[in-house]
C-alpha positions as CSV (number, residue, x, y, z in Angstrom):
1,M,-32.8,-10.5,32.3
2,S,-31.9,-10.5,28.6
3,D,-32.8,-6.9,28.3
4,L,-30.0,-5.9,30.7
5,I,-27.3,-6.5,28.1
6,P,-27.4,-5.3,24.5
7,D,-27.4,-8.0,21.9
8,D,-24.0,-7.1,20.3
9,E,-22.3,-6.8,23.6
10,R,-23.8,-10.2,24.7
11,V,-22.5,-11.9,21.5
12,S,-19.1,-10.4,22.1
13,M,-19.1,-11.6,25.7
14,E,-20.0,-15.1,24.5
15,R,-17.2,-15.2,22.0
16,R,-14.6,-14.0,24.6
17,A,-16.0,-16.7,27.0
18,A,-15.8,-19.4,24.4
19,L,-12.2,-18.4,23.6
20,A,-11.2,-18.2,27.2
21,F,-12.7,-21.7,27.8
22,G,-10.8,-23.1,24.8
23,L,-7.5,-21.9,26.2
24,A,-8.4,-23.1,29.7
25,L,-9.1,-26.6,28.4
26,L,-5.9,-26.6,26.4
27,L,-3.9,-25.6,29.6
28,L,-5.7,-28.3,31.6
29,G,-4.9,-30.9,28.9
30,L,-1.2,-30.0,29.0
31,F,-1.2,-30.2,32.7
32,V,-2.8,-33.7,32.7
33,Y,-0.4,-34.9,29.9
34,A,2.6,-33.7,31.9
35,A,1.2,-35.5,35.0
36,G,1.1,-38.8,33.0
37,W,-2.2,-39.2,31.0
38,D,-2.4,-43.0,31.3
39,N,-1.8,-43.0,35.0
40,V,-4.4,-40.2,35.6
41,I,-7.0,-42.1,33.6
42,A,-6.2,-45.4,35.4
43,A,-6.7,-43.6,38.8
44,I,-10.0,-42.2,37.6
45,Y,-11.2,-45.7,36.6
46,R,-10.6,-46.9,40.1
47,T,-13.2,-44.4,41.5
48,D,-16.0,-45.9,43.5
49,P,-19.1,-44.1,41.9
50,G,-21.2,-44.7,45.0
51,I,-18.9,-42.8,47.2
52,Y,-18.1,-40.2,44.6
53,L,-21.8,-39.4,44.2
54,G,-21.6,-38.0,47.7
55,A,-19.2,-35.3,46.5
56,F,-22.0,-33.9,44.3
57,G,-24.4,-34.0,47.3
58,A,-21.9,-32.0,49.3
59,T,-21.7,-29.4,46.5
60,V,-25.5,-29.2,46.5
61,G,-25.4,-28.5,50.3
62,C,-22.7,-25.9,49.6
63,L,-24.7,-24.0,47.0
64,L,-27.9,-24.1,49.2
65,C,-26.0,-22.7,52.1
66,R,-24.3,-20.0,50.1
67,A,-27.6,-19.0,48.5
68,F,-29.1,-18.7,52.0
69,V,-26.3,-16.3,52.8
70,W,-27.4,-14.1,49.8
71,H,-31.0,-14.5,50.9
72,R,-30.2,-13.3,54.4
73,V,-28.0,-10.4,53.4
74,L,-30.2,-9.1,50.6
75,S,-33.2,-9.3,52.9
76,I,-31.5,-6.5,55.0
77,V,-31.0,-4.4,51.9
78,D,-34.6,-4.7,50.7
79,E,-37.9,-6.5,51.5
80,P,-37.3,-10.3,51.7
81,R,-38.0,-12.2,48.4
82,P,-38.8,-15.9,48.2
83,Y,-35.8,-18.2,48.8
84,W,-36.2,-19.9,45.5
85,L,-35.9,-16.5,43.7
86,T,-32.8,-15.6,45.6
87,S,-31.3,-19.0,44.8
88,G,-32.0,-18.5,41.1
89,V,-30.3,-15.2,41.1
90,F,-27.4,-16.6,43.2
91,L,-26.9,-19.6,40.8
92,T,-27.0,-17.3,37.8
93,A,-24.3,-15.2,39.5
94,M,-22.2,-18.2,40.0
95,F,-22.5,-19.2,36.4
96,T,-21.5,-15.7,35.4
97,K,-18.5,-15.7,37.8
98,Y,-17.3,-19.1,36.6
99,V,-17.4,-18.7,32.8
100,V,-15.3,-15.5,32.5
101,P,-11.6,-15.0,33.5
102,Y,-11.4,-13.4,36.9
103,G,-15.2,-13.5,37.1
104,Q,-15.2,-13.5,40.9
105,V,-13.7,-9.9,40.8
106,A,-15.0,-8.5,37.5
107,S,-18.7,-9.8,37.4
108,G,-20.0,-8.0,40.5
109,V,-21.1,-5.0,38.5
110,G,-23.4,-7.0,36.2
111,I,-24.7,-9.2,39.0
112,A,-25.6,-6.1,41.0
113,A,-27.7,-5.0,38.1
114,V,-29.5,-8.3,38.1
115,V,-30.1,-8.1,41.9
116,S,-31.5,-4.5,41.6
117,R,-33.8,-5.8,38.9
118,Y,-35.4,-8.4,41.1
119,Y,-35.1,-6.8,44.5
120,D,-36.3,-3.3,43.5
121,A,-33.2,-2.0,45.3
122,A,-31.1,0.9,44.0
123,Y,-28.0,-0.3,42.1
124,E,-25.5,0.7,44.7
125,E,-27.6,-1.1,47.3
126,G,-27.6,-4.3,45.2
127,L,-23.8,-4.0,44.7
128,A,-23.2,-3.5,48.4
129,G,-25.5,-6.6,49.2
130,V,-23.6,-8.7,46.7
131,V,-20.2,-7.6,48.0
132,S,-21.3,-8.3,51.6
133,A,-22.7,-11.7,50.8
134,D,-19.7,-12.7,48.7
135,F,-17.3,-11.5,51.5
136,L,-19.1,-13.8,54.0
137,N,-19.0,-16.7,51.6
138,Y,-15.3,-16.4,50.9
139,L,-14.2,-15.7,54.5
140,P,-14.1,-19.4,55.4
141,Y,-11.1,-19.8,53.0
142,Y,-9.1,-17.9,55.7
143,T,-10.9,-19.1,58.9
144,L,-11.5,-22.8,58.2
145,G,-8.5,-22.8,55.9
146,G,-6.5,-21.7,58.9
147,V,-8.0,-24.4,61.0
148,G,-7.0,-26.9,58.3
149,A,-3.5,-25.4,58.3
150,G,-3.2,-25.8,62.1
151,Y,-4.3,-29.5,61.8
152,V,-1.8,-30.3,59.1
153,V,1.1,-28.7,61.1
154,I,0.2,-30.2,64.4
155,V,-1.0,-33.7,63.4
156,H,1.1,-34.4,60.2
157,S,4.1,-32.3,61.1
158,P,5.4,-32.0,57.5
159,P,9.0,-31.1,56.9
160,V,9.6,-27.4,57.2
161,A,11.4,-27.4,53.9
162,E,8.2,-28.5,52.2
163,L,6.1,-25.7,53.6
164,T,8.7,-22.8,53.4
165,P,8.1,-21.9,49.7
166,Y,4.4,-21.5,50.4
167,A,4.5,-19.7,53.7
168,L,5.4,-16.3,52.4
169,P,2.7,-16.2,49.6
170,V,0.1,-17.3,52.1
171,A,1.1,-14.6,54.5
172,L,1.2,-11.9,51.8
173,L,-2.2,-12.8,50.5
174,V,-3.8,-12.7,54.0
175,A,-2.0,-9.4,54.7
176,L,-3.2,-8.0,51.4
177,V,-6.8,-8.9,52.0
178,A,-6.8,-7.4,55.4
179,L,-5.1,-4.2,54.1
180,V,-7.7,-3.8,51.3
181,V,-10.7,-4.4,53.7
182,G,-9.2,-2.0,56.3
183,I,-8.7,0.8,53.7
184,L,-12.1,0.3,52.2
185,W,-13.8,0.5,55.6
186,R,-11.7,2.9,57.7
187,H,-10.6,5.4,55.0
188,Q,-13.8,6.0,53.1
189,A,-12.9,9.7,52.2
190,L,-9.5,8.5,50.7
191,V,-11.3,5.8,48.7
192,L,-14.0,8.3,47.5
193,R,-11.3,10.7,46.3
194,T,-9.5,7.9,44.5
195,V,-12.7,6.7,42.9
196,V,-13.8,10.1,41.8
197,G,-10.3,10.8,40.3
198,I,-10.4,7.5,38.3
199,T,-13.9,8.0,37.1
200,T,-13.3,11.6,36.1
201,G,-10.3,10.6,33.9
202,L,-12.4,7.7,32.5
203,R,-15.3,10.1,31.7
204,R,-13.0,12.4,29.8
205,I,-11.6,9.6,27.7
206,L,-15.0,8.3,26.9
207,E,-16.4,11.8,26.0
208,R,-13.5,12.3,23.6
209,L,-13.9,8.9,22.0
210,F,-17.7,9.1,21.6
211,G,-18.3,12.9,21.5
212,R,-21.0,12.9,24.1
213,N,-21.4,13.5,27.8
214,V,-21.2,10.5,30.1
215,N,-23.4,11.7,32.8
216,V,-23.3,8.6,34.9
217,L,-19.6,9.3,35.6
218,Q,-20.1,12.9,36.7
219,P,-18.5,13.4,40.2
220,E,-21.8,14.2,41.8
221,N,-23.4,10.9,40.5
222,V,-20.3,8.9,41.5
223,K,-20.4,10.4,45.1
224,R,-24.1,9.7,45.5
225,R,-23.7,6.1,44.5
226,F,-20.6,5.8,46.6
227,R,-22.4,7.1,49.7
228,G,-25.3,4.8,49.1
229,F,-23.0,1.8,48.8
230,Y,-21.3,2.6,52.1
231,A,-24.7,3.3,53.8
232,T,-25.9,-0.1,52.7
233,L,-22.7,-1.8,54.0
234,D,-23.2,0.0,57.3
235,L,-26.8,-1.2,57.5
236,V,-25.7,-4.8,56.9
237,A,-22.8,-4.5,59.5
238,R,-25.3,-3.1,62.1
239,N,-27.7,-6.0,61.7
240,R,-25.4,-8.4,63.7
241,R,-27.9,-11.2,64.2
242,A,-28.6,-11.6,60.5
243,V,-24.9,-11.4,59.6
244,A,-24.1,-14.0,62.4
245,V,-26.6,-16.4,60.9
246,A,-25.3,-15.7,57.4
247,L,-21.7,-16.2,58.6
248,A,-22.6,-19.6,60.1
249,F,-24.2,-20.8,56.8
250,A,-21.2,-19.5,54.9
251,H,-19.0,-21.7,56.9
252,L,-21.3,-24.7,56.5
253,G,-21.3,-24.1,52.8
254,W,-17.6,-23.9,52.6
255,L,-17.3,-27.2,54.6
256,G,-19.3,-28.7,51.7
257,L,-16.3,-28.1,49.4
258,A,-14.0,-29.8,51.9
259,V,-16.3,-32.8,52.3
260,A,-16.5,-33.1,48.5
261,L,-12.7,-33.3,48.4
262,Y,-12.7,-35.8,51.4
263,L,-15.2,-38.0,49.7
264,T,-13.4,-37.8,46.3
265,T,-10.2,-39.1,47.9
266,Q,-12.1,-41.9,49.6
267,A,-13.7,-42.8,46.3
268,I,-10.4,-43.0,44.4
269,G,-8.7,-45.1,47.1
270,A,-6.3,-42.5,48.4
271,P,-8.1,-41.2,51.5
272,I,-7.0,-38.1,53.4
273,S,-8.3,-36.6,56.6
274,L,-11.0,-33.9,56.6
275,G,-8.5,-31.5,58.2
276,M,-6.1,-32.0,55.4
277,A,-9.0,-31.6,52.8
278,M,-9.8,-28.2,54.5
279,F,-6.3,-27.1,54.1
280,A,-6.1,-28.3,50.5
281,V,-9.2,-26.5,49.4
282,A,-8.0,-23.3,51.0
283,V,-4.6,-23.6,49.1
284,S,-6.4,-24.4,45.8
285,K,-7.7,-20.8,45.9
286,F,-4.3,-19.6,44.7
287,G,-5.0,-21.3,41.4
288,F,-7.5,-18.5,40.6
289,V,-4.6,-16.2,39.7
290,V,-4.4,-18.0,36.4
291,P,-6.3,-15.8,33.9
292,T,-8.8,-18.6,32.8
293,P,-12.5,-19.1,33.6
294,G,-12.7,-20.3,37.2
295,G,-8.9,-20.6,37.3
296,V,-9.1,-23.8,35.2
297,G,-5.7,-25.4,35.2
298,G,-4.3,-23.3,38.0
299,V,-6.7,-24.6,40.6
300,E,-6.1,-28.3,39.6
301,L,-2.3,-27.7,39.7
302,A,-2.4,-26.0,43.1
303,L,-4.6,-28.7,44.5
304,A,-2.7,-31.6,43.1
305,T,0.6,-30.1,44.3
306,V,-0.5,-29.8,47.9
307,L,-1.9,-33.3,47.9
308,Y,1.2,-34.7,46.5
309,L,3.4,-32.9,49.0
310,L,1.4,-33.8,52.1
311,A,-0.3,-37.0,51.4
312,P,1.3,-40.4,50.4
313,M,0.1,-40.6,46.9
314,A,1.6,-40.4,43.3
315,F,1.3,-37.1,41.4
316,A,-1.0,-38.8,38.8
317,T,-3.3,-39.8,41.6
318,A,-3.3,-36.3,43.1
319,T,-4.1,-35.0,39.6
320,A,-7.0,-37.4,39.2
321,I,-8.4,-36.3,42.5
322,A,-8.1,-32.7,41.5
323,L,-9.9,-33.3,38.2
324,L,-12.7,-35.3,39.9
325,W,-13.1,-32.7,42.7
326,R,-13.4,-29.9,40.2
327,L,-16.0,-31.9,38.2
328,S,-18.1,-32.2,41.3
329,T,-17.8,-28.6,42.3
330,Y,-16.7,-26.2,39.5
331,W,-18.2,-27.9,36.4
332,F,-21.3,-29.1,38.3
333,T,-21.9,-25.5,39.5
334,I,-21.5,-24.2,35.9
335,A,-24.2,-26.8,34.8
336,V,-26.7,-26.0,37.5
337,G,-26.0,-22.2,37.2
338,G,-26.4,-22.3,33.4
339,L,-29.8,-24.0,33.8
340,S,-30.8,-21.4,36.4
341,A,-29.7,-18.6,34.1
342,M,-31.8,-20.0,31.2
343,A,-34.8,-20.5,33.5
344,V,-34.5,-16.9,34.8
345,T,-34.2,-15.5,31.3
346,L,-37.1,-17.5,29.8
347,K,-39.5,-17.1,32.7
348,D,-38.3,-13.7,34.0
349,P,-39.9,-14.1,37.5
350,V,-40.8,-10.6,38.7
351,P,-41.0,-10.4,42.5
352,P,-44.2,-9.5,44.2
353,G,-45.0,-5.9,44.1
354,A,-42.6,-5.1,41.3
355,D,-45.4,-4.2,39.0
């Protein structure tokens, strides 16, 4: 996989990632200091390690289920590969997404190149497979998150004044996602014209800067890749049984995140219900708008805030829970994904028949 990225570009990416992580940790440190450093540390010391270990087990289950979603979807795009190979590519992708700012949006292009390398699929097919699998894995933030929201409203009946400031952002986010998906799916010609217009302007700029033709951005090449991308999406959509199985595993995987939060609160001595944990995990997604790797600082703040508002606990305790939950989910995934990335790079497992 190391030959996919030039050495100078890879070094530049590593430097940017290191700088972004430094800023993220500084932001996180300031947040913990504002919450009351001593009280946060004291709450962490109260954690029962036996119960907290279960949060890591829940994250492992989450990663296994989400890797299976990739395995199921990519098996529609191309000949099925071994599950262990798909898992390695998936964990490498998770590492890439989590170590760069807005990686969940910006890293798909590079990840698709890795997928096409090991699946013998065309680049646009790999990209469509990645987009489809990621869409299924993130859909539970809205479905199960909605279930959690209903539970909180019906069972806990929080004061309307506490929920009002968050109602409009949540509604706008859901509407925006639905609008984007609808436009991408129902107005393909409009999207194609927009993409061709953007890439044409970009090609002219690059040709003036570097003094050579950028053939990959020629309109005919863009149109061909675009049609291949949508053809693959349509192929995935028509295979309803495979998508249904993948969707079920996507929801099981997301539940692993909620269970990890539920066990973390149990371990620290400030238990919440599983329904509230589902709602809190969904709301924590808003923290990813912070331009740091994995939304570091923003996710912790969003999660601690919703726990403080809805559960009877001090803000320092809510902050400690957010830090421990992120350790068992985000930082643990980075560690596992980094090891997977190194293993794939060193061993470079070529799928059967690739030779």
